[in-house]
N, CA, C and O atoms as CSV, one atom per row, in Angstrom:
chain,resi,resn,atom,element,x,y,z
A,1,MET,N,N,-57.006,-21.594,-10.473
A,1,MET,CA,C,-58.258,-21.885,-9.812
A,1,MET,C,C,-58.137,-21.541,-8.337
A,1,MET,O,O,-57.088,-21.725,-7.719
A,2,TRP,N,N,-59.238,-21.037,-7.787
A,2,TRP,CA,C,-59.322,-20.895,-6.341
A,2,TRP,C,C,-60.689,-21.345,-5.880
A,2,TRP,O,O,-61.656,-21.335,-6.642
A,3,VAL,N,N,-60.756,-21.741,-4.614
A,3,VAL,CA,C,-61.935,-22.385,-4.064
A,3,VAL,C,C,-62.364,-21.678,-2.788
A,3,VAL,O,O,-61.538,-21.182,-2.022
A,4,ARG,N,N,-63.654,-21.646,-2.583
A,4,ARG,CA,C,-64.221,-21.119,-1.342
A,4,ARG,C,C,-65.240,-22.138,-0.841
A,4,ARG,O,O,-65.994,-22.692,-1.640
A,5,ALA,N,N,-65.276,-22.391,0.442
A,5,ALA,CA,C,-66.246,-23.292,1.042
A,5,ALA,C,C,-67.055,-22.523,2.079
A,5,ALA,O,O,-66.493,-21.949,3.011
A,6,ASP,N,N,-68.360,-22.514,1.916
A,6,ASP,CA,C,-69.267,-21.777,2.796
A,6,ASP,C,C,-69.769,-22.709,3.900
A,6,ASP,O,O,-70.669,-23.519,3.680
A,7,ARG,N,N,-69.189,-22.587,5.064
A,7,ARG,CA,C,-69.547,-23.454,6.193
A,7,ARG,C,C,-70.986,-23.217,6.656
A,7,ARG,O,O,-71.592,-24.112,7.245
A,8,ASP,N,N,-71.546,-22.029,6.401
A,8,ASP,CA,C,-72.929,-21.748,6.778
A,8,ASP,C,C,-73.920,-22.533,5.917
A,8,ASP,O,O,-75.030,-22.832,6.359
A,9,ARG,N,N,-73.526,-22.858,4.712
A,9,ARG,CA,C,-74.397,-23.631,3.817
A,9,ARG,C,C,-74.161,-25.134,3.916
A,9,ARG,O,O,-75.018,-25.924,3.522
A,10,CYS,N,N,-73.019,-25.526,4.432
A,10,CYS,CA,C,-72.632,-26.936,4.499
A,10,CYS,C,C,-73.657,-27.751,5.291
A,10,CYS,O,O,-74.133,-27.316,6.340
A,11,VAL,N,N,-73.990,-28.934,4.776
A,11,VAL,CA,C,-74.930,-29.836,5.456
A,11,VAL,C,C,-74.243,-31.126,5.893
A,11,VAL,O,O,-74.910,-32.120,6.177
A,12,SER,N,N,-72.922,-31.113,5.948
A,12,SER,CA,C,-72.119,-32.241,6.450
A,12,SER,C,C,-72.264,-33.507,5.611
A,12,SER,O,O,-72.234,-34.618,6.142
A,13,GLY,N,N,-72.421,-33.336,4.302
A,13,GLY,CA,C,-72.571,-34.493,3.430
A,13,GLY,C,C,-71.289,-35.284,3.234
A,13,GLY,O,O,-71.338,-36.493,3.006
A,14,GLY,N,N,-70.145,-34.623,3.320
A,14,GLY,CA,C,-68.857,-35.305,3.192
A,14,GLY,C,C,-68.454,-35.650,1.782
A,14,GLY,O,O,-67.409,-36.268,1.580
A,15,ARG,N,N,-69.245,-35.274,0.802
A,15,ARG,CA,C,-68.922,-35.617,-0.580
A,15,ARG,C,C,-67.680,-34.893,-1.075
A,15,ARG,O,O,-66.945,-35.422,-1.908
A,16,CYS,N,N,-67.440,-33.695,-0.572
A,16,CYS,CA,C,-66.245,-32.956,-0.982
A,16,CYS,C,C,-64.991,-33.689,-0.523
A,16,CYS,O,O,-64.039,-33.858,-1.284
A,17,MET,N,N,-65.007,-34.117,0.722
A,17,MET,CA,C,-63.854,-34.816,1.277
A,17,MET,C,C,-63.661,-36.160,0.580
A,17,MET,O,O,-62.526,-36.599,0.390
A,18,ALA,N,N,-64.740,-36.809,0.203
A,18,ALA,CA,C,-64.637,-38.079,-0.503
A,18,ALA,C,C,-63.981,-37.885,-1.874
A,18,ALA,O,O,-63.282,-38.773,-2.362
A,19,ALA,N,N,-64.211,-36.723,-2.490
A,19,ALA,CA,C,-63.626,-36.448,-3.801
A,19,ALA,C,C,-62.136,-36.161,-3.689
A,19,ALA,O,O,-61.349,-36.662,-4.492
A,20,THR,N,N,-61.745,-35.372,-2.717
A,20,THR,CA,C,-60.330,-35.047,-2.525
A,20,THR,C,C,-60.058,-34.597,-1.104
A,20,THR,O,O,-60.354,-33.462,-0.733
A,21,SER,N,N,-59.498,-35.483,-0.320
A,21,SER,CA,C,-59.178,-35.168,1.074
A,21,SER,C,C,-57.922,-34.315,1.193
A,21,SER,O,O,-57.553,-33.905,2.293
A,22,GLU,N,N,-57.262,-34.045,0.067
A,22,GLU,CA,C,-56.102,-33.149,0.096
A,22,GLU,C,C,-56.520,-31.685,0.063
A,22,GLU,O,O,-55.723,-30.802,0.383
A,23,VAL,N,N,-57.767,-31.424,-0.323
A,23,VAL,CA,C,-58.265,-30.054,-0.413
A,23,VAL,C,C,-59.327,-29.780,0.646
A,23,VAL,O,O,-59.404,-28.670,1.173
A,24,PHE,N,N,-60.149,-30.786,0.961
A,24,PHE,CA,C,-61.249,-30.620,1.908
A,24,PHE,C,C,-61.114,-31.590,3.077
A,24,PHE,O,O,-60.579,-32.691,2.939
A,25,ASP,N,N,-61.606,-31.158,4.218
A,25,ASP,CA,C,-61.696,-32.007,5.401
A,25,ASP,C,C,-63.017,-31.662,6.082
A,25,ASP,O,O,-63.767,-30.815,5.596
A,26,GLN,N,N,-63.298,-32.310,7.193
A,26,GLN,CA,C,-64.472,-32.005,7.996
A,26,GLN,C,C,-64.036,-31.798,9.436
A,26,GLN,O,O,-63.118,-32.462,9.918
A,27,ASP,N,N,-64.706,-30.863,10.127
A,27,ASP,CA,C,-64.416,-30.656,11.544
A,27,ASP,C,C,-65.201,-31.666,12.372
A,27,ASP,O,O,-65.847,-32.557,11.819
A,28,ASP,N,N,-65.148,-31.532,13.690
A,28,ASP,CA,C,-65.822,-32.476,14.582
A,28,ASP,C,C,-67.338,-32.477,14.414
A,28,ASP,O,O,-67.999,-33.453,14.767
A,29,ASP,N,N,-67.893,-31.389,13.878
A,29,ASP,CA,C,-69.333,-31.303,13.628
A,29,ASP,C,C,-69.703,-31.770,12.224
A,29,ASP,O,O,-70.878,-31.780,11.858
A,30,GLY,N,N,-68.700,-32.156,11.443
A,30,GLY,CA,C,-68.947,-32.621,10.085
A,30,GLY,C,C,-68.969,-31.531,9.043
A,30,GLY,O,O,-69.222,-31.807,7.870
A,31,LEU,N,N,-68.708,-30.289,9.441
A,31,LEU,CA,C,-68.724,-29.176,8.490
A,31,LEU,C,C,-67.423,-29.121,7.696
A,31,LEU,O,O,-66.357,-29.502,8.181
A,32,VAL,N,N,-67.541,-28.642,6.477
A,32,VAL,CA,C,-66.398,-28.573,5.577
A,32,VAL,C,C,-65.298,-27.669,6.140
A,32,VAL,O,O,-65.561,-26.620,6.730
A,33,VAL,N,N,-64.073,-28.111,5.938
A,33,VAL,CA,C,-62.879,-27.321,6.243
A,33,VAL,C,C,-62.059,-27.292,4.961
A,33,VAL,O,O,-61.683,-28.339,4.434
A,34,LEU,N,N,-61.785,-26.106,4.466
A,34,LEU,CA,C,-60.983,-25.949,3.258
A,34,LEU,C,C,-59.516,-25.960,3.650
A,34,LEU,O,O,-59.062,-25.087,4.390
A,35,LEU,N,N,-58.776,-26.938,3.161
A,35,LEU,CA,C,-57.359,-27.067,3.508
A,35,LEU,C,C,-56.474,-26.178,2.650
A,35,LEU,O,O,-55.437,-25.705,3.113
A,36,THR,N,N,-56.873,-25.947,1.407
A,36,THR,CA,C,-56.112,-25.061,0.533
A,36,THR,C,C,-57.050,-24.362,-0.435
A,36,THR,O,O,-57.792,-25.030,-1.154
A,37,PRO,N,N,-57.037,-23.026,-0.475
A,37,PRO,CA,C,-57.913,-22.311,-1.397
A,37,PRO,C,C,-57.415,-22.321,-2.844
A,37,PRO,O,O,-58.157,-21.968,-3.761
A,38,THR,N,N,-56.168,-22.724,-3.044
A,38,THR,CA,C,-55.619,-22.786,-4.403
A,38,THR,C,C,-55.045,-24.182,-4.644
A,38,THR,O,O,-53.851,-24.408,-4.451
A,39,PRO,N,N,-55.895,-25.110,-5.064
A,39,PRO,CA,C,-55.440,-26.488,-5.249
A,39,PRO,C,C,-54.429,-26.616,-6.381
A,39,PRO,O,O,-54.398,-25.804,-7.305
A,40,ALA,N,N,-53.614,-27.641,-6.286
A,40,ALA,CA,C,-52.629,-27.941,-7.323
A,40,ALA,C,C,-53.354,-28.316,-8.615
A,40,ALA,O,O,-54.484,-28.801,-8.572
A,41,PRO,N,N,-52.718,-28.096,-9.750
A,41,PRO,CA,C,-53.358,-28.420,-11.031
A,41,PRO,C,C,-53.867,-29.860,-11.116
A,41,PRO,O,O,-54.902,-30.108,-11.735
A,42,ASP,N,N,-53.164,-30.801,-10.510
A,42,ASP,CA,C,-53.616,-32.193,-10.587
A,42,ASP,C,C,-54.823,-32.468,-9.687
A,42,ASP,O,O,-55.405,-33.550,-9.758
A,43,GLN,N,N,-55.206,-31.510,-8.848
A,43,GLN,CA,C,-56.380,-31.643,-7.988
A,43,GLN,C,C,-57.614,-30.933,-8.549
A,43,GLN,O,O,-58.717,-31.110,-8.032
A,44,GLU,N,N,-57.436,-30.136,-9.595
A,44,GLU,CA,C,-58.526,-29.282,-10.064
A,44,GLU,C,C,-59.755,-30.059,-10.517
A,44,GLU,O,O,-60.874,-29.654,-10.200
A,45,GLU,N,N,-59.596,-31.129,-11.225
A,45,GLU,CA,C,-60.762,-31.904,-11.673
A,45,GLU,C,C,-61.490,-32.520,-10.489
A,45,GLU,O,O,-62.719,-32.584,-10.484
A,46,LEU,N,N,-60.754,-32.968,-9.497
A,46,LEU,CA,C,-61.375,-33.527,-8.294
A,46,LEU,C,C,-62.140,-32.454,-7.519
A,46,LEU,O,O,-63.199,-32.731,-6.955
A,47,VAL,N,N,-61.611,-31.243,-7.492
A,47,VAL,CA,C,-62.299,-30.131,-6.825
A,47,VAL,C,C,-63.580,-29.789,-7.572
A,47,VAL,O,O,-64.608,-29.523,-6.949
A,48,ARG,N,N,-63.528,-29.794,-8.895
A,48,ARG,CA,C,-64.744,-29.557,-9.689
A,48,ARG,C,C,-65.801,-30.624,-9.379
A,48,ARG,O,O,-66.984,-30.312,-9.248
A,49,ARG,N,N,-65.373,-31.861,-9.264
A,49,ARG,CA,C,-66.297,-32.952,-8.940
A,49,ARG,C,C,-66.889,-32.756,-7.545
A,49,ARG,O,O,-68.081,-32.977,-7.332
A,50,ALA,N,N,-66.052,-32.341,-6.603
A,50,ALA,CA,C,-66.539,-32.092,-5.244
A,50,ALA,C,C,-67.608,-31.001,-5.238
A,50,ALA,O,O,-68.642,-31.148,-4.587
A,51,ALA,N,N,-67.363,-29.928,-5.948
A,51,ALA,CA,C,-68.331,-28.830,-6.016
A,51,ALA,C,C,-69.628,-29.297,-6.673
A,51,ALA,O,O,-70.719,-28.962,-6.213
A,52,HIS,N,N,-69.504,-30.058,-7.731
A,52,HIS,CA,C,-70.682,-30.554,-8.448
A,52,HIS,C,C,-71.511,-31.488,-7.564
A,52,HIS,O,O,-72.740,-31.467,-7.627
A,53,ASN,N,N,-70.856,-32.298,-6.751
A,53,ASN,CA,C,-71.540,-33.284,-5.916
A,53,ASN,C,C,-72.020,-32.749,-4.570
A,53,ASN,O,O,-72.721,-33.453,-3.843
A,54,CYS,N,N,-71.657,-31.532,-4.235
A,54,CYS,CA,C,-72.056,-30.966,-2.941
A,54,CYS,C,C,-73.578,-30.740,-2.912
A,54,CYS,O,O,-74.098,-29.966,-3.716
A,55,PRO,N,N,-74.296,-31.407,-1.995
A,55,PRO,CA,C,-75.749,-31.258,-1.972
A,55,PRO,C,C,-76.216,-29.857,-1.562
A,55,PRO,O,O,-77.333,-29.460,-1.893
A,56,ALA,N,N,-75.382,-29.113,-0.852
A,56,ALA,CA,C,-75.753,-27.774,-0.386
A,56,ALA,C,C,-75.210,-26.667,-1.286
A,56,ALA,O,O,-75.494,-25.489,-1.070
A,57,ARG,N,N,-74.434,-27.046,-2.289
A,57,ARG,CA,C,-73.782,-26.058,-3.166
A,57,ARG,C,C,-72.964,-25.075,-2.338
A,57,ARG,O,O,-72.989,-23.867,-2.571
A,58,ALA,N,N,-72.236,-25.625,-1.361
A,58,ALA,CA,C,-71.438,-24.805,-0.446
A,58,ALA,C,C,-70.038,-24.518,-0.979
A,58,ALA,O,O,-69.286,-23.765,-0.360
A,59,ILE,N,N,-69.681,-25.108,-2.117
A,59,ILE,CA,C,-68.339,-24.925,-2.669
A,59,ILE,C,C,-68.426,-24.062,-3.924
A,59,ILE,O,O,-69.184,-24.346,-4.851
A,60,THR,N,N,-67.626,-23.001,-3.919
A,60,THR,CA,C,-67.560,-22.093,-5.062
A,60,THR,C,C,-66.179,-22.205,-5.684
A,60,THR,O,O,-65.167,-22.214,-4.983
A,61,ILE,N,N,-66.148,-22.290,-6.996
A,61,ILE,CA,C,-64.881,-22.374,-7.738
A,61,ILE,C,C,-64.789,-21.186,-8.670
A,61,ILE,O,O,-65.760,-20.811,-9.328
A,62,ARG,N,N,-63.614,-20.606,-8.713
A,62,ARG,CA,C,-63.327,-19.539,-9.685
A,62,ARG,C,C,-62.118,-19.972,-10.480
A,62,ARG,O,O,-61.135,-20.449,-9.913
A,63,GLU,N,N,-62.181,-19.813,-11.767
A,63,GLU,CA,C,-61.079,-20.214,-12.629
A,63,GLU,C,C,-60.032,-19.111,-12.783
A,63,GLU,O,O,-58.898,-19.379,-13.180
A,64,ASP,N,N,-60.412,-17.872,-12.468
A,64,ASP,CA,C,-59.456,-16.765,-12.588
A,64,ASP,C,C,-58.475,-16.809,-11.403
A,64,ASP,O,O,-58.705,-17.544,-10.443
A,65,PRO,N,N,-57.410,-16.047,-11.464
A,65,PRO,CA,C,-56.441,-16.037,-10.370
A,65,PRO,C,C,-57.078,-15.655,-9.043
A,65,PRO,O,O,-58.042,-14.891,-9.007
A,66,ALA,N,N,-56.547,-16.180,-7.975
A,66,ALA,CA,C,-57.060,-15.899,-6.637
A,66,ALA,C,C,-56.912,-14.409,-6.329
A,66,ALA,O,O,-55.946,-13.777,-6.758
A,67,PRO,N,N,-57.868,-13.848,-5.585
A,67,PRO,CA,C,-57.759,-12.430,-5.212
A,67,PRO,C,C,-56.598,-12.214,-4.253
A,67,PRO,O,O,-56.220,-13.107,-3.494
A,68,ALA,N,N,-56.050,-11.025,-4.303
A,68,ALA,CA,C,-54.904,-10.691,-3.438
A,68,ALA,C,C,-55.337,-10.434,-2.027
A,68,ALA,O,O,-54.504,-10.141,-1.169
């Protein structure tokens, strides 16, 4: 799995960080900061939940291997 967070779409909801602060954070303006684009297997379900709960749909998940 790999993850992308679109800061231009982010509305500072914080739901991603609430789901897993090991993968997502927020900057001083409240915008999403992606800490790791390839989360550990034990974080994948939490990342899926974060993407599902994002009000701006700013988180994209791909199940295929990360691009080189």
